C-alpha positions as CSV (number, residue, x, y, z in Angstrom):
1,M,-100.6,-122.8,-23.6
2,E,-100.5,-119.0,-23.6
3,I,-97.1,-117.6,-24.5
4,N,-95.9,-114.1,-23.9
5,P,-94.4,-112.8,-27.2
6,Q,-91.7,-111.0,-25.2
7,L,-91.8,-107.9,-27.4
8,A,-89.9,-105.9,-24.8
9,S,-86.9,-108.2,-25.1
10,P,-84.2,-107.4,-27.7
11,L,-83.7,-111.1,-28.2
12,F,-87.1,-111.4,-29.8
13,A,-87.9,-107.8,-30.9
14,S,-84.6,-107.0,-32.6
15,I,-82.7,-110.2,-33.5
16,P,-84.0,-112.1,-36.6
17,P,-85.2,-115.7,-35.9
18,E,-82.4,-117.2,-38.0
19,I,-79.7,-115.6,-35.9
20,R,-81.6,-116.3,-32.7
21,N,-81.8,-119.9,-33.7
22,Y,-78.1,-120.0,-34.4
23,I,-77.4,-118.6,-30.9
24,F,-79.7,-121.2,-29.3
25,R,-77.9,-124.0,-31.2
26,L,-74.5,-122.8,-29.9
27,A,-75.9,-122.8,-26.4
28,L,-77.2,-126.4,-26.7
29,R,-74.2,-128.2,-28.1
30,S,-72.6,-131.2,-26.4
31,S,-69.5,-130.3,-24.5
32,Y,-66.9,-131.9,-22.1
33,D,-67.8,-132.5,-18.5
34,L,-64.5,-131.5,-17.0
35,K,-65.5,-133.0,-13.7
36,Q,-65.5,-136.5,-15.3
37,P,-62.2,-137.1,-17.0
38,Y,-61.4,-140.4,-18.6
39,S,-58.2,-142.4,-17.7
40,G,-55.8,-142.5,-20.6
41,H,-55.4,-146.3,-19.9
42,T,-58.8,-147.4,-21.0
43,Y,-60.5,-148.7,-24.2
44,Y,-62.7,-145.6,-24.4
45,Y,-60.1,-142.8,-24.0
46,R,-59.4,-141.2,-27.4
47,P,-59.4,-137.8,-29.3
48,G,-62.8,-136.2,-28.6
49,F,-63.5,-138.5,-25.7
50,R,-61.1,-137.5,-23.0
51,Y,-64.0,-136.5,-20.7
52,A,-67.6,-137.5,-20.4
53,Q,-70.0,-135.6,-22.6
54,T,-72.7,-133.3,-21.3
55,I,-75.3,-130.9,-22.5
56,S,-76.9,-128.1,-20.5
57,T,-80.6,-127.5,-21.0
58,V,-81.1,-124.6,-18.5
59,L,-81.8,-122.3,-21.5
60,L,-85.2,-124.1,-21.9
61,R,-86.3,-123.0,-18.4
62,T,-85.9,-119.3,-19.2
63,C,-89.4,-118.7,-20.4
64,K,-92.2,-120.3,-22.4
65,L,-91.3,-118.6,-25.6
66,I,-87.7,-119.8,-25.5
67,Y,-88.9,-123.3,-24.6
68,S,-91.3,-123.3,-27.6
69,E,-88.4,-122.4,-30.0
70,T,-85.8,-124.7,-28.5
71,R,-87.5,-127.7,-27.0
72,L,-86.3,-130.1,-29.8
73,L,-82.9,-128.6,-30.2
74,P,-81.1,-130.7,-27.5
75,W,-82.1,-133.8,-29.5
76,L,-80.7,-132.3,-32.7
77,M,-77.5,-130.8,-31.2
78,K,-76.6,-133.6,-28.8
79,L,-74.1,-136.2,-30.0
80,H,-76.0,-139.4,-29.1
81,V,-73.2,-141.9,-28.2
82,F,-73.6,-145.7,-27.8
83,W,-70.8,-147.9,-26.5
84,C,-71.2,-151.4,-27.8
85,H,-69.2,-152.5,-25.8
86,R,-66.2,-151.5,-23.5
87,G,-67.6,-148.1,-22.7
88,P,-67.0,-145.8,-19.8
89,P,-68.3,-146.8,-16.3
90,N,-71.8,-145.8,-15.5
91,T,-72.9,-145.7,-19.1
92,P,-75.9,-147.8,-20.0
93,H,-75.6,-151.2,-21.7
94,C,-75.6,-151.0,-25.4
95,A,-79.3,-150.9,-26.3
96,P,-79.9,-148.1,-28.8
97,E,-83.4,-149.5,-29.6
98,Q,-84.5,-149.0,-26.0
99,Y,-83.2,-145.5,-26.1
100,F,-85.2,-144.6,-29.2
101,D,-88.3,-146.4,-28.0
102,A,-88.4,-144.2,-24.9
103,L,-88.5,-141.0,-27.0
104,L,-91.6,-139.1,-28.1
105,S,-92.1,-139.2,-31.8
106,R,-91.2,-135.6,-32.3
107,Q,-88.0,-136.1,-30.2
108,R,-87.1,-139.1,-32.2
109,E,-87.5,-137.3,-35.5
110,S,-85.2,-134.5,-34.3
111,V,-82.2,-136.7,-33.5
112,G,-79.2,-135.4,-35.4
113,C,-75.9,-137.2,-35.0
114,V,-75.5,-140.7,-33.6
115,Q,-72.1,-142.3,-32.9
116,I,-71.7,-146.0,-32.2
117,F,-68.5,-147.5,-30.8
118,A,-68.9,-151.1,-32.0
119,Q,-67.0,-154.3,-31.3
120,L,-67.1,-156.4,-34.5
121,W,-69.1,-159.2,-32.9
122,W,-71.8,-156.7,-32.1
123,L,-71.6,-154.9,-35.4
124,E,-71.8,-158.0,-37.5
125,G,-74.4,-159.7,-35.3
126,D,-76.7,-157.1,-33.6
127,F,-76.4,-154.0,-35.7
128,P,-78.4,-155.2,-38.8
129,K,-81.3,-156.0,-36.4
130,L,-81.0,-152.5,-34.9
131,C,-81.3,-150.8,-38.3
132,A,-84.6,-152.6,-38.9
133,C,-86.2,-151.3,-35.8
134,P,-89.0,-148.9,-36.7
135,S,-88.2,-146.5,-33.9
136,I,-84.6,-145.8,-35.1
137,H,-84.3,-142.4,-36.6
138,M,-81.3,-140.2,-37.2
139,R,-79.8,-137.8,-39.7
140,S,-76.1,-138.7,-39.4
141,L,-74.5,-142.0,-38.4
142,K,-70.9,-142.5,-37.4
143,I,-69.6,-146.0,-36.6
144,T,-66.3,-146.3,-34.9
145,V,-64.3,-149.5,-34.8
146,R,-61.4,-149.0,-32.3
147,N,-58.2,-151.0,-32.4
148,S,-59.6,-153.1,-29.5
149,D,-62.9,-153.8,-31.4
150,W,-61.3,-156.0,-34.1
151,W,-61.7,-159.7,-34.0
152,Y,-58.8,-161.2,-31.9
153,W,-56.7,-158.0,-31.9
154,E,-55.0,-159.1,-28.7
155,R,-53.8,-162.2,-30.4
156,N,-52.2,-160.2,-33.3
157,Q,-54.4,-161.7,-35.9
158,M,-55.0,-160.3,-39.4
159,L,-57.7,-157.7,-39.7
160,A,-61.0,-158.8,-41.2
161,L,-64.3,-156.9,-41.8
162,K,-67.4,-158.5,-43.4
163,D,-69.8,-156.8,-45.7
164,E,-73.1,-158.2,-44.5
165,W,-73.6,-155.9,-41.5
166,T,-74.5,-153.1,-43.9
167,R,-77.5,-154.8,-45.4
168,N,-80.1,-153.0,-43.3
169,I,-78.6,-149.5,-43.0
170,G,-80.9,-148.2,-45.7
171,K,-83.9,-148.9,-43.5
172,I,-82.8,-146.2,-41.0
173,R,-85.4,-143.4,-41.2
174,G,-84.1,-139.9,-41.8
175,L,-80.5,-141.0,-42.6
176,E,-78.7,-138.4,-44.7
177,D,-75.0,-139.4,-44.4
178,M,-72.8,-142.0,-42.8
179,Q,-69.2,-142.3,-41.7
180,L,-67.1,-145.4,-40.9
181,E,-64.1,-144.7,-38.6
182,L,-61.5,-147.5,-38.5
183,E,-58.6,-147.5,-36.1
184,V,-55.5,-149.7,-35.8
185,V,-52.0,-149.5,-34.4
186,Q,-49.5,-148.2,-37.0
187,R,-48.2,-151.7,-37.5
188,D,-51.5,-152.7,-39.2
189,Y,-51.8,-149.7,-41.5
190,E,-51.3,-151.7,-44.8
191,Q,-53.9,-154.3,-43.7
192,L,-56.3,-151.4,-42.9
193,M,-55.9,-149.7,-46.2
194,A,-56.6,-153.0,-48.0
195,I,-60.0,-153.1,-46.2
196,V,-60.6,-149.4,-46.8
197,R,-60.2,-149.9,-50.6
198,R,-62.9,-152.5,-50.5
199,V,-65.2,-150.4,-48.2
200,L,-64.9,-147.5,-50.7
201,T,-66.9,-149.6,-53.2
202,W,-69.9,-150.1,-50.9
203,R,-73.2,-148.5,-52.1
204,I,-76.1,-148.3,-49.7
205,K,-79.7,-147.8,-51.0
206,L,-81.7,-145.6,-48.7
207,Y,-85.3,-146.0,-47.6
208,D,-86.4,-143.1,-49.9
209,G,-84.8,-144.5,-53.0
210,R,-81.6,-142.5,-52.9
211,L,-78.1,-144.0,-52.8
212,L,-75.4,-143.5,-50.3
213,T,-72.0,-143.4,-52.0
214,T,-68.4,-142.6,-51.1
215,E,-67.8,-140.9,-54.5
216,G,-66.4,-137.4,-54.1
217,N,-65.8,-137.8,-50.4
218,P,-62.1,-137.8,-49.6
219,L,-60.7,-140.2,-47.0
220,K,-59.7,-138.6,-43.7
221,E,-56.6,-139.9,-41.9
222,K,-55.3,-138.9,-38.5
223,H,-52.7,-140.2,-36.0
224,W,-52.6,-140.0,-32.3
225,L,-50.4,-141.4,-29.5
226,G,-52.4,-143.5,-27.1
227,T,-51.9,-146.1,-24.4
228,S,-50.1,-149.3,-25.0
229,H,-51.8,-151.0,-22.1
230,P,-55.5,-150.2,-22.3
231,E,-56.4,-152.6,-19.5
232,P,-53.6,-152.5,-17.0
233,A,-55.1,-155.1,-14.7
234,S,-54.7,-157.7,-17.4
235,G,-51.1,-156.9,-18.1
236,L,-51.9,-156.7,-21.9
237,T,-49.4,-154.4,-23.5
238,F,-48.2,-153.5,-27.0
239,D,-44.5,-154.1,-27.3
240,N,-43.1,-151.3,-29.6
241,V,-39.9,-153.3,-30.2
242,A,-41.5,-156.6,-31.1
243,Q,-44.5,-154.8,-32.6
244,K,-47.1,-157.1,-31.1
245,W,-49.5,-157.4,-28.2
246,G,-48.8,-159.6,-25.3
247,V,-48.9,-160.0,-21.5
248,R,-46.4,-157.8,-19.9
249,R,-44.2,-159.4,-17.3
250,V,-43.6,-157.2,-14.2
251,P,-41.4,-158.3,-11.3
252,H,-43.4,-160.0,-8.5
253,R,-45.0,-157.5,-6.1
254,A,-43.7,-154.6,-8.1
255,N,-45.7,-151.4,-8.7
256,T,-46.5,-151.3,-12.4
257,A,-46.3,-147.5,-12.3
258,I,-42.5,-147.9,-11.9
259,Y,-42.3,-149.8,-15.2
260,P,-44.2,-147.4,-17.6
261,A,-45.0,-148.7,-21.1
262,A,-44.2,-146.4,-24.0
263,P,-47.2,-145.0,-25.9
264,V,-48.2,-146.5,-29.2
265,M,-49.2,-144.7,-32.4
266,Y,-52.8,-145.3,-33.6
267,V,-54.0,-144.6,-37.1
268,V,-57.6,-143.6,-37.8
269,V,-59.1,-143.7,-41.3
270,T,-62.6,-142.3,-41.9
271,V,-64.7,-143.3,-44.9
272,S,-67.7,-141.0,-45.7
273,W,-71.0,-141.7,-47.6
274,T,-73.4,-139.0,-48.9
275,P,-76.6,-139.4,-50.8
276,V,-77.2,-139.2,-54.5
277,A,-80.3,-139.7,-56.6
278,L,-80.6,-143.0,-58.4
279,K,-80.2,-142.5,-62.2
280,Q,-83.4,-143.4,-64.0
281,S,-82.9,-145.9,-66.8
């Protein structure tokens, strides 16, 4: 394919490639689609996900030279999000392996950040099989366990997180770092921190012989006010007085909007892993 060097354009004649690449990356980042807001009373509404995500690729249609320099940047700059499960409407069923299988090899190898919202039954059952798929490739992995993803959260049961689901993470090609984001209501903070202290000891051997470790990576903690009835049709609500989830009783034929439920405080703790070389004995 013959490409015009665009020597009359200041973008190519005057701006160094490094700066030009930085400009292109800014233009191809994921952003909010303000035409698709999420309802605050859903399982998927949260900080960073108040709207659907979008990415504009019109830049690639400018000219052949820009296309040649940017054609893989959307795969690098896009946040590849998978909802497994309880995701927004019109989002595909959780099947990351099908997503990666459909990519060209050079696209697959350019994938930067992947975020998976995972219910624990999927994380502990299907995620290890996903990691072993040869088409899976990413540089950064973030796994988010929402309050509604824990086993039997709606029954107010104690938190539990197994270790075995991590056994195949090291098989993911290209992986450079990982985060585990754990969310609970404020009531369960001490239970969460007991789990976090155990998670901090996890070490993951990568495909290239390096080791992912939490050492030197501080915990990140944030709080946010969210809905206490994430599925209004079911009547399930968090009672801030009794400090438990239960079915909310509303007078017969009453409009539930007349009986608003108070918001609940959610706590999110993020554990981070970065690679180190294995020490030679």
